[in-house]
DRENDO-1510 file (C-alpha; in Angstrom, 1 decimal, always signed):
<recs>
REC; n; res; u; v; w
REC; 1; MET; -9.2; +68.9; +40.0 .
REC; 2; LEU; -9.3; +72.7; +40.6 .
REC; 3; GLU; -7.0; +74.1; +43.2 .
REC; 4; PHE; -6.0; +77.6; +44.4 .
REC; 5; GLN; -2.3; +78.2; +44.9 .
REC; 6; LEU; -2.9; +81.2; +47.1 .
REC; 7; PRO; -6.2; +80.5; +48.9 .
REC; 8; TRP; -5.4; +83.1; +51.6 .
REC; 9; VAL; -6.1; +85.9; +49.1 .
REC; 10; PHE; -9.8; +85.3; +49.5 .
REC; 11; TYR; -9.5; +86.9; +53.0 .
REC; 12; CYS; -9.3; +90.2; +51.0 .
REC; 13; LEU; -12.9; +89.9; +49.7 .
REC; 14; PRO; -14.5; +92.1; +52.5 .
REC; 15; LEU; -11.9; +94.9; +52.1 .
REC; 16; PRO; -14.2; +97.1; +50.0 .
REC; 17; LEU; -17.0; +96.7; +52.5 .
REC; 18; LEU; -14.7; +97.6; +55.4 .
REC; 19; ALA; -13.4; +100.6; +53.6 .
REC; 20; TYR; -17.0; +101.8; +52.9 .
REC; 21; LEU; -18.0; +101.3; +56.6 .
REC; 22; LEU; -14.9; +102.6; +58.3 .
REC; 23; LEU; -13.4; +105.4; +56.1 .
REC; 24; PRO; -14.9; +108.9; +56.3 .
REC; 25; ARG; -17.3; +109.9; +53.5 .
REC; 26; ALA; -16.0; +112.3; +50.9 .
REC; 27; LYS; -17.5; +115.8; +51.0 .
REC; 28; GLN; -19.4; +116.7; +47.9 .
REC; 29; GLN; -19.8; +120.4; +46.8 .
REC; 30; GLN; -23.0; +121.3; +45.0 .
REC; 31; THR; -22.2; +123.5; +42.1 .
REC; 32; ALA; -24.9; +126.0; +41.1 .
REC; 33; VAL; -25.6; +125.9; +37.4 .
REC; 34; ARG; -27.6; +128.5; +35.6 .
REC; 35; VAL; -29.8; +126.9; +33.0 .
REC; 36; PRO; -31.2; +129.3; +30.4 .
REC; 37; PHE; -33.8; +127.1; +29.1 .
REC; 38; TYR; -36.3; +124.9; +30.9 .
REC; 39; HIS; -36.2; +122.3; +28.2 .
REC; 40; SER; -32.5; +121.8; +28.9 .
REC; 41; LEU; -33.2; +121.5; +32.6 .
REC; 42; GLU; -35.7; +118.8; +31.8 .
REC; 43; VAL; -33.2; +116.9; +29.7 .
REC; 44; MET; -30.6; +117.0; +32.6 .
REC; 45; GLN; -33.2; +115.7; +35.0 .
REC; 46; GLN; -33.9; +112.8; +32.7 .
REC; 47; GLN; -30.2; +112.0; +32.4 .
REC; 48; HIS; -29.9; +112.1; +36.2 .
REC; 49; SER; -32.9; +109.7; +36.4 .
REC; 50; HIS; -31.3; +107.5; +33.8 .
REC; 51; LYS; -28.0; +107.4; +35.9 .
REC; 52; SER; -30.0; +106.5; +39.0 .
REC; 53; GLN; -31.5; +103.6; +37.2 .
REC; 54; GLN; -28.0; +102.4; +36.2 .
REC; 55; ARG; -26.5; +102.5; +39.6 .
REC; 56; PRO; -27.6; +99.0; +40.6 .
REC; 57; LEU; -26.1; +97.6; +37.4 .
REC; 58; GLN; -22.8; +99.5; +38.0 .
REC; 59; LEU; -22.6; +98.4; +41.6 .
REC; 60; THR; -23.2; +94.8; +40.5 .
REC; 61; GLY; -20.5; +95.1; +37.9 .
REC; 62; LEU; -18.0; +96.5; +40.4 .
REC; 63; VAL; -18.8; +93.7; +42.9 .
REC; 64; LEU; -18.3; +91.0; +40.2 .
REC; 65; CYS; -15.0; +92.7; +39.1 .
REC; 66; TRP; -13.7; +92.6; +42.6 .
REC; 67; LEU; -14.7; +88.9; +43.1 .
REC; 68; LEU; -13.1; +87.9; +39.8 .
REC; 69; LEU; -9.9; +89.9; +40.5 .
REC; 70; VAL; -9.5; +88.2; +43.9 .
REC; 71; THR; -10.1; +84.8; +42.3 .
REC; 72; ALA; -7.4; +85.5; +39.7 .
REC; 73; ALA; -5.0; +86.6; +42.4 .
REC; 74; ALA; -5.6; +83.3; +44.2 .
REC; 75; GLN; -4.1; +81.6; +41.1 .
REC; 76; PRO; -6.6; +79.0; +40.2 .
REC; 77; THR; -4.9; +75.9; +38.7 .
REC; 78; TRP; -6.2; +72.7; +37.2 .
REC; 79; ILE; -4.3; +69.7; +38.5 .
REC; 80; GLY; -4.3; +66.7; +36.2 .
REC; 81; ASP; -4.1; +63.0; +37.0 .
REC; 82; PRO; -0.9; +61.7; +38.5 .
REC; 83; ILE; +1.8; +60.5; +36.1 .
REC; 84; HIS; +4.4; +58.1; +37.3 .
REC; 85; LEU; +7.9; +58.9; +36.1 .
REC; 86; PRO; +11.0; +56.8; +36.9 .
REC; 87; THR; +13.7; +58.3; +39.1 .
REC; 88; GLU; +16.2; +56.3; +37.2 .
REC; 89; GLY; +15.8; +54.1; +34.1 .
REC; 90; ARG; +17.9; +52.5; +31.4 .
REC; 91; ASP; +18.8; +53.9; +28.1 .
REC; 92; LEU; +17.9; +51.1; +25.7 .
REC; 93; MET; +18.4; +51.3; +21.9 .
REC; 94; LEU; +16.8; +48.8; +19.5 .
REC; 95; ALA; +18.7; +48.2; +16.2 .
REC; 96; VAL; +16.5; +46.4; +13.7 .
REC; 97; ASP; +17.7; +45.0; +10.3 .
REC; 98; LEU; +15.6; +46.2; +7.3 .
REC; 99; SER; +17.8; +44.6; +4.6 .
REC; 100; GLU; +16.3; +42.7; +1.6 .
REC; 101; SER; +16.9; +39.3; +3.3 .
REC; 102; MET; +14.2; +40.2; +5.9 .
REC; 103; ARG; +11.6; +39.4; +3.2 .
REC; 104; MET; +12.3; +35.7; +3.6 .
REC; 105; GLU; +9.0; +34.0; +4.7 .
REC; 106; ASP; +10.3; +31.4; +7.0 .
REC; 107; MET; +8.7; +32.5; +10.3 .
REC; 108; GLN; +5.8; +30.3; +11.3 .
REC; 109; ALA; +2.9; +32.3; +12.7 .
REC; 110; GLY; -0.1; +30.0; +13.3 .
REC; 111; ASP; -0.8; +28.1; +10.1 .
REC; 112; GLU; +1.0; +30.4; +7.8 .
REC; 113; LEU; +4.5; +31.6; +7.0 .
REC; 114; VAL; +5.3; +35.3; +7.4 .
REC; 115; ASN; +8.4; +37.2; +6.6 .
REC; 116; ARG; +10.9; +37.9; +9.2 .
REC; 117; LEU; +10.1; +41.6; +9.6 .
REC; 118; VAL; +6.4; +40.9; +10.3 .
REC; 119; ALA; +7.4; +38.6; +13.2 .
REC; 120; VAL; +9.9; +41.0; +14.5 .
REC; 121; LYS; +7.4; +43.9; +14.6 .
REC; 122; ALA; +4.9; +41.9; +16.6 .
REC; 123; VAL; +7.4; +40.8; +19.2 .
REC; 124; ILE; +9.3; +44.1; +19.5 .
REC; 125; ASN; +6.1; +46.0; +20.2 .
REC; 126; ASP; +5.2; +43.5; +23.0 .
REC; 127; PHE; +8.7; +44.0; +24.4 .
REC; 128; VAL; +8.5; +47.8; +24.3 .
REC; 129; ASP; +5.2; +47.7; +26.1 .
REC; 130; ARG; +6.9; +46.0; +29.1 .
REC; 131; ARG; +9.8; +48.5; +29.3 .
REC; 132; ALA; +7.9; +51.1; +31.3 .
REC; 133; GLY; +10.5; +53.4; +32.9 .
REC; 134; ASP; +13.2; +53.0; +30.3 .
REC; 135; ARG; +14.1; +55.5; +27.7 .
REC; 136; ILE; +13.8; +53.6; +24.4 .
REC; 137; GLY; +15.3; +54.5; +21.0 .
REC; 138; LEU; +15.0; +52.9; +17.6 .
REC; 139; ILE; +17.7; +52.4; +15.0 .
REC; 140; LEU; +16.8; +51.0; +11.6 .
REC; 141; PHE; +19.6; +49.8; +9.3 .
REC; 142; GLY; +20.2; +48.3; +5.9 .
REC; 143; SER; +23.0; +49.6; +3.7 .
REC; 144; GLN; +23.0; +52.6; +6.0 .
REC; 145; ALA; +21.9; +53.1; +9.6 .
REC; 146; TYR; +19.7; +55.9; +10.9 .
REC; 147; ILE; +17.9; +57.0; +14.0 .
REC; 148; GLN; +14.2; +56.5; +13.6 .
REC; 149; ALA; +13.3; +57.4; +17.2 .
REC; 150; PRO; +15.6; +59.1; +19.7 .
REC; 151; LEU; +15.7; +58.0; +23.3 .
REC; 152; THR; +12.3; +58.7; +24.8 .
REC; 153; PHE; +9.7; +57.6; +27.4 .
REC; 154; ASP; +7.0; +57.7; +24.7 .
REC; 155; ARG; +6.7; +54.0; +24.0 .
REC; 156; GLU; +3.7; +54.5; +21.8 .
REC; 157; THR; +5.6; +56.6; +19.3 .
REC; 158; VAL; +8.4; +54.0; +19.2 .
REC; 159; LYS; +5.9; +51.2; +18.5 .
REC; 160; ARG; +4.3; +53.3; +15.8 .
REC; 161; PHE; +7.6; +53.9; +14.1 .
REC; 162; MET; +8.4; +50.2; +14.3 .
REC; 163; ARG; +5.0; +49.3; +12.7 .
REC; 164; GLU; +5.5; +51.8; +9.9 .
REC; 165; SER; +9.0; +50.6; +9.0 .
REC; 166; GLN; +9.3; +48.7; +5.7 .
REC; 167; ILE; +12.0; +46.5; +4.1 .
REC; 168; GLY; +14.3; +48.5; +1.9 .
REC; 169; PHE; +13.9; +51.8; +3.7 .
REC; 170; ALA; +17.7; +51.9; +4.5 .
REC; 171; GLY; +18.9; +49.9; +1.4 .
REC; 172; PRO; +19.2; +46.2; +0.6 .
REC; 173; ALA; +22.6; +45.4; +2.3 .
REC; 174; THR; +23.4; +45.0; +6.0 .
REC; 175; ALA; +25.6; +47.6; +7.9 .
REC; 176; ILE; +25.8; +46.0; +11.3 .
REC; 177; GLY; +29.0; +47.9; +12.3 .
REC; 178; ASP; +27.4; +51.3; +11.4 .
REC; 179; ALA; +24.3; +50.5; +13.5 .
REC; 180; ILE; +26.4; +49.7; +16.5 .
REC; 181; GLY; +28.5; +52.8; +16.0 .
REC; 182; LEU; +25.4; +55.0; +15.7 .
REC; 183; ALA; +24.0; +53.5; +18.9 .
REC; 184; VAL; +27.3; +54.2; +20.7 .
REC; 185; LYS; +27.3; +57.8; +19.5 .
REC; 186; ARG; +23.9; +58.3; +21.1 .
REC; 187; LEU; +24.5; +56.4; +24.3 .
REC; 188; ARG; +28.0; +57.3; +25.3 .
REC; 189; LYS; +27.2; +60.8; +26.4 .
REC; 190; ARG; +24.1; +59.8; +28.4 .
REC; 191; PRO; +24.3; +60.1; +32.2 .
REC; 192; GLY; +24.6; +56.9; +34.2 .
REC; 193; ASP; +26.0; +53.5; +33.4 .
REC; 194; LYS; +22.9; +51.5; +32.4 .
REC; 195; HIS; +23.1; +51.6; +28.6 .
REC; 196; VAL; +21.8; +48.7; +26.5 .
REC; 197; LEU; +21.7; +47.9; +22.8 .
REC; 198; ILE; +19.6; +45.1; +21.4 .
REC; 199; LEU; +20.8; +44.3; +17.8 .
REC; 200; LEU; +18.5; +42.2; +15.6 .
REC; 201; THR; +19.7; +40.9; +12.2 .
REC; 202; ASP; +19.4; +37.9; +9.9 .
REC; 203; GLY; +22.6; +38.2; +8.0 .
REC; 204; ALA; +26.3; +39.3; +8.0 .
REC; 205; ASN; +27.9; +42.7; +7.7 .
REC; 206; THR; +28.0; +43.5; +4.0 .
REC; 207; ALA; +28.0; +47.3; +4.0 .
REC; 208; GLY; +29.0; +50.3; +6.0 .
REC; 209; GLU; +32.3; +52.0; +7.0 .
REC; 210; VAL; +32.7; +50.5; +10.5 .
REC; 211; GLN; +33.5; +46.8; +11.2 .
REC; 212; PRO; +31.2; +45.2; +13.7 .
REC; 213; LEU; +33.9; +44.0; +16.1 .
REC; 214; ALA; +35.7; +47.4; +16.1 .
REC; 215; ALA; +32.3; +49.0; +16.9 .
REC; 216; ALA; +31.7; +46.4; +19.7 .
REC; 217; LYS; +35.1; +47.3; +21.3 .
REC; 218; PHE; +34.2; +50.9; +21.1 .
REC; 219; ALA; +30.9; +50.1; +22.8 .
REC; 220; ALA; +32.7; +48.2; +25.6 .
REC; 221; GLN; +34.9; +51.2; +26.3 .
REC; 222; HIS; +31.8; +53.2; +27.1 .
REC; 223; ASN; +30.1; +50.4; +29.2 .
REC; 224; ILE; +27.4; +49.7; +26.7 .
REC; 225; THR; +26.0; +46.2; +26.8 .
REC; 226; ILE; +25.0; +44.6; +23.5 .
REC; 227; TYR; +22.5; +41.8; +23.2 .
REC; 228; THR; +22.6; +40.3; +19.7 .
REC; 229; VAL; +19.7; +38.3; +18.1 .
REC; 230; GLY; +20.0; +36.2; +15.0 .
REC; 231; VAL; +16.6; +35.8; +13.2 .
REC; 232; GLY; +15.6; +33.2; +10.7 .
REC; 233; ALA; +14.6; +29.5; +10.5 .
REC; 234; ASP; +17.4; +26.9; +10.1 .
REC; 235; GLN; +15.4; +24.9; +7.5 .
REC; 236; LEU; +12.6; +25.5; +5.0 .
REC; 237; THR; +11.0; +23.1; +2.7 .
REC; 238; THR; +10.3; +24.5; -0.8 .
REC; 239; PRO; +7.3; +23.0; -2.7 .
REC; 240; GLY; +7.9; +20.7; -5.7 .
REC; 241; PHE; +6.2; +20.7; -9.0 .
REC; 242; PHE; +2.6; +22.1; -8.9 .
REC; 243; GLY; +2.8; +22.3; -5.1 .
REC; 244; SER; +3.4; +18.6; -4.6 .
REC; 245; SER; +6.1; +16.9; -2.7 .
REC; 246; PHE; +7.7; +15.7; -5.9 .
REC; 247; GLY; +10.8; +17.8; -6.4 .
REC; 248; ALA; +10.5; +19.5; -3.0 .
REC; 249; ARG; +13.7; +20.2; -1.2 .
REC; 250; THR; +14.8; +21.4; +2.2 .
REC; 251; ILE; +17.1; +24.5; +2.4 .
REC; 252; ASN; +18.7; +26.5; +5.1 .
REC; 253; PRO; +17.4; +30.1; +4.7 .
REC; 254; SER; +19.8; +31.4; +7.4 .
REC; 255; LYS; +23.0; +30.2; +5.8 .
REC; 256; ASP; +24.2; +33.9; +5.5 .
REC; 257; LEU; +23.7; +34.5; +9.2 .
REC; 258; ASP; +27.1; +35.3; +10.8 .
REC; 259; GLU; +26.5; +33.8; +14.2 .
REC; 260; ASP; +30.2; +33.8; +15.0 .
REC; 261; THR; +30.5; +37.6; +14.7 .
REC; 262; LEU; +27.2; +38.2; +16.7 .
REC; 263; GLN; +28.5; +36.0; +19.5 .
REC; 264; LYS; +31.8; +37.9; +19.6 .
REC; 265; ILE; +30.0; +41.2; +19.7 .
REC; 266; ALA; +27.9; +40.1; +22.7 .
REC; 267; ALA; +30.9; +38.6; +24.5 .
REC; 268; LEU; +33.0; +41.8; +24.1 .
REC; 269; THR; +30.3; +44.0; +25.7 .
REC; 270; GLY; +29.1; +41.6; +28.4 .
REC; 271; GLY; +25.9; +40.8; +26.7 .
REC; 272; LYS; +24.5; +37.5; +25.2 .
REC; 273; TYR; +23.8; +36.1; +21.8 .
REC; 274; PHE; +20.3; +34.6; +21.1 .
REC; 275; ARG; +19.0; +32.6; +18.2 .
REC; 276; ALA; +15.4; +33.1; +17.1 .
REC; 277; LYS; +14.2; +30.5; +14.6 .
REC; 278; ASN; +10.5; +31.4; +15.0 .
REC; 279; PRO; +8.3; +34.1; +16.6 .
REC; 280; LYS; +7.9; +32.0; +19.8 .
REC; 281; GLU; +11.6; +31.7; +20.3 .
REC; 282; LEU; +12.0; +35.4; +19.6 .
REC; 283; LEU; +9.4; +36.2; +22.2 .
REC; 284; GLU; +11.2; +34.1; +24.8 .
REC; 285; ILE; +14.4; +35.9; +24.0 .
REC; 286; TYR; +12.9; +39.3; +24.8 .
REC; 287; ARG; +11.4; +37.9; +28.0 .
REC; 288; LEU; +14.9; +36.7; +28.9 .
REC; 289; VAL; +16.3; +40.2; +28.2 .
REC; 290; ASP; +13.6; +41.6; +30.5 .
REC; 291; GLU; +15.0; +39.4; +33.3 .
REC; 292; LEU; +18.6; +40.3; +32.5 .
REC; 293; GLU; +17.8; +44.0; +32.3 .
REC; 294; PRO; +14.9; +44.7; +34.7 .
REC; 295; THR; +13.2; +48.1; +34.7 .
REC; 296; GLU; +13.6; +50.2; +37.8 .
REC; 297; ALA; +10.8; +49.9; +40.3 .
REC; 298; ASP; +11.4; +53.1; +42.2 .
REC; 299; ALA; +9.4; +56.0; +40.6 .
REC; 300; LYS; +8.1; +59.4; +41.4 .
REC; 301; THR; +4.8; +61.0; +40.7 .
REC; 302; PHE; +4.2; +64.0; +38.6 .
REC; 303; ARG; +0.9; +65.8; +38.3 .
REC; 304; PRO; +0.6; +68.2; +35.3 .
REC; 305; SER; -0.9; +71.6; +36.1 .
REC; 306; LEU; -2.5; +74.3; +34.0 .
REC; 307; SER; -2.9; +77.9; +35.3 .
REC; 308; LEU; -6.4; +79.3; +34.8 .
REC; 309; PHE; -5.9; +82.8; +36.3 .
REC; 310; TYR; -6.4; +84.5; +32.9 .
REC; 311; TRP; -10.0; +83.4; +32.7 .
REC; 312; PRO; -11.4; +85.3; +35.7 .
REC; 313; LEU; -9.1; +88.2; +34.8 .
REC; 314; ALA; -10.4; +88.4; +31.3 .
REC; 315; VAL; -14.0; +88.4; +32.5 .
REC; 316; ALA; -13.2; +91.1; +35.0 .
REC; 317; VAL; -11.8; +93.3; +32.2 .
REC; 318; ILE; -14.9; +92.8; +30.1 .
REC; 319; ILE; -17.2; +93.7; +33.0 .
REC; 320; SER; -15.2; +96.7; +33.9 .
REC; 321; LEU; -15.4; +98.0; +30.3 .
REC; 322; ILE; -19.2; +97.5; +30.3 .
REC; 323; THR; -19.5; +99.3; +33.6 .
REC; 324; ALA; -17.3; +102.2; +32.3 .
REC; 325; LEU; -19.6; +102.5; +29.3 .
REC; 326; LEU; -22.6; +102.7; +31.5 .
REC; 327; LYS; -21.2; +105.6; +33.4 .
REC; 328; LEU; -20.7; +107.7; +30.2 .
REC; 329; PRO; -23.3; +110.5; +29.7 .
REC; 330; ARG; -25.8; +109.8; +27.0 .
REC; 331; PRO; -25.4; +111.8; +23.8 .
REC; 332; ALA; -27.5; +114.9; +23.4 .
REC; 333; TRP; -29.4; +113.6; +20.5 .
REC; 334; LEU; -30.4; +110.5; +22.5 .
REC; 335; ALA; -31.4; +112.6; +25.5 .
REC; 336; ASN; -33.5; +114.9; +23.2 .
REC; 337; LYS; -35.2; +111.8; +21.7 .
REC; 338; SER; -36.1; +110.5; +25.1 .
REC; 339; ALA; -37.5; +113.8; +26.1 .
REC; 340; THR; -39.6; +114.1; +23.0 .
REC; 341; GLU; -41.0; +110.6; +23.5 .
REC; 342; GLY; -41.8; +111.5; +27.1 .
REC; 343; GLU; -43.8; +114.6; +26.0 .
REC; 344; SER; -45.7; +112.7; +23.4 .
</recs>
C-alpha cells in the first residue's frame, strides 16, 4: 500500500501559480542590435520562432518537475503486509545427535523401517513449525559439537538445515557434554530467563572434553532447562537364513543408550527425560514439550516500509535536463541549414 509520510506538502503545489499572479512582473529592457547582414537577421528570426514553438514544451517540463519535486518531498512510502513479531519469546536450542549409531534402522514408519535420523528429521521439523514466536537454534553433534543455526526467528532456515544434516557430519562418536556446554555458552548471555535446550541422542557420552553431568550443573547455574530425549527401539528382530524365521533373533538396538545420565541431566536442570521408541512416541514427546514450554501469545505487529522518494526525484532531474537542453540556442550550422531549406 502506498502512503505519503508528509501529505501536507501537497499544499505547496499552487505556490508557483500564486507567485505568477501576485508578484510584480520583471521589467525587460530591449537591447538594440545592429545586424550588418539581412541573412543573419533572418536566421535570428527563425531561432526566435523556434524558441516560441518550444515554450509550451518547456512550460510542461517545468510543471512536471514541480509536481514530481513536491511528490518526492511528501516522502512516498510503500507499506508492506503486517508481520507479527513476539514481544517476548523463549530461546530454544535443539541439540541433535549425528553419531554413527543413528544409522540404525529400527524406527517403524508405516510398513518399513527407517534409520533414527530420518524419523528425527520429520518430527523435529513439525515441532519447529509450531514454535512461532520462539528464537530457535540448532546444534549438531557427534565427536564434536557445532552450531548449525544460531538463535533465530527464521524457522524455515532451521528446518532446511535439519533436513540437510547427515550422519557423520560431526564424527562417529557422541559428545553429549560438549553439546550441552555449547548450548550453555550461547544461552547464558541471552536476556530473560526462558532458556530451553532439547537434547536428542541414542547413545552414551563417548567423546568430548566436558562431562555431561558437569555441563548440566553449569546449565542449572544459568537457569537453562534441559529436556533429554532417548531415541531408539528397545527390540529388533533380525531376519534368519535367506530372510526366513529360521535363525532369526531379537536384539536390543538401544543397549548403549545411557538413560541414567540423561535422567540426571534433566533432573539437575528442572527438565524431563523422555523415551522415544518409534516416530509416534517421538511426536508425542514434542507435543508434550509444547505444553510444558508454551509459546508467548502476546505479540506486536510490524509493517515493513520502503521509501520511494528517489523515483519521482530521479524523473524530475531527467525532465529538468531535457528542459535545459531545449533552452540552449541552436548551433549556427543548424540554423543556416534550416534557413537554406526554407529558401528552397
